[in-house]
N, C-alpha and C positions, 0 to 999 in steps of 0.2 A: 663128640664126647671123648674124654680122655680115658685111657686104659686105667690110670690111677684115679680113683674116685676123689682123692684129695687135690687133684690138679698137679701142676708142674711149676717149678721155679724157673723163670727166664733170667738169664744173666745179661748184664750190659754188653752191648756190641755183638751179641750172638745173632745168628740168622735164624728166623722163625718163619715157617711157611703156613699161610692160610690157604686152604684149597677146598675143592668140592668132593674130595675122596671121602667116602663114608667109613673108611677104616678108622679104628680107634686112634686117638692122638697120643703124642708123647711130648718130650721137651724139644722136639725139632719141628713138629707140624701138628695141625689139627684142622678138622673140617669146619669151614665157615658156611653155615647153611643159608647164606644170603648172597646168591650170585650177583645181585644188583650192586653190592658193595665192591665185589671184584671187578665188575664191568666199569664202574664209575671211578675207581681209584687209578691214579697214575703214579709213576716213579716220582718220589719226593713228597707225596702226600703223607699226612700223619693219620694214624689210627689210634684212638684212645680206647683201651680195654678196661672194663670194670670201673666206670666213672673216672677214667684218667689215671688210675693207679699204675697201669702199665702203658707206656707210650712206644708205639712202633712207627717206623718210617719205611714206606715202600721203597725197595731198592731194585726190584725187578718184577716184571708182570708177565704172566702168560694168560691164555684164554680162560684157564680154569684155576689159576693160583696167583697169589701175591707172595713174593719173598720180601721179608721185612727185617730191618735191623732193630734190635731192642735198644731204645734210647733211655727209657726209664724202666729198670728191671723190677721184677716182682713176681708174685704168684698169679697164675692164670688157671682158671678152672671152668667147669661146665656151666653153661647158661649165664654167662656174663655178657653184658652189653658191649657193643662196639660202636663208638661214635666216629663220625667221618667229617671233621671240621673243614677239610679241604675239598670235599667231594659233594657234588649235587646228585642225589639219588633220584632216579626216574621211577618214583613210586607215589601212589596217592596217600595223603595223610588220612583219608577216610577208608575204613575197612568196609567190606560188604555189609557187616552188621550195622555199622554207623549209617550207611546209606538206607538200609531197611528201616532203621529207627526214624530217620528223617522223613522218609516217605509216609510212615505211619502218622507222624506228627502233623504233616501238612494236609 
């Protein structure tokens, strides 16, 4: 979550951090509540935020964070999707509810 409910504007070539810190975000960092994205991303990978309206490239990686360069600037705000076209995520496409529904149908 961002401290500003309207989100933040990211500028071209600025560094922006995605991390697991639950502190409110600002125009320099925000919590990414998906540790699997941090684990799967590597330096050079692209992250697309809000259906690609904002494009980030990973420039540094730690165990609990990704430092990214803003390649396509724009507004970033709460509850926007993050696509990982260069990363393979180690997650199931089926949720527990999907599995329960399938078991019921069979």
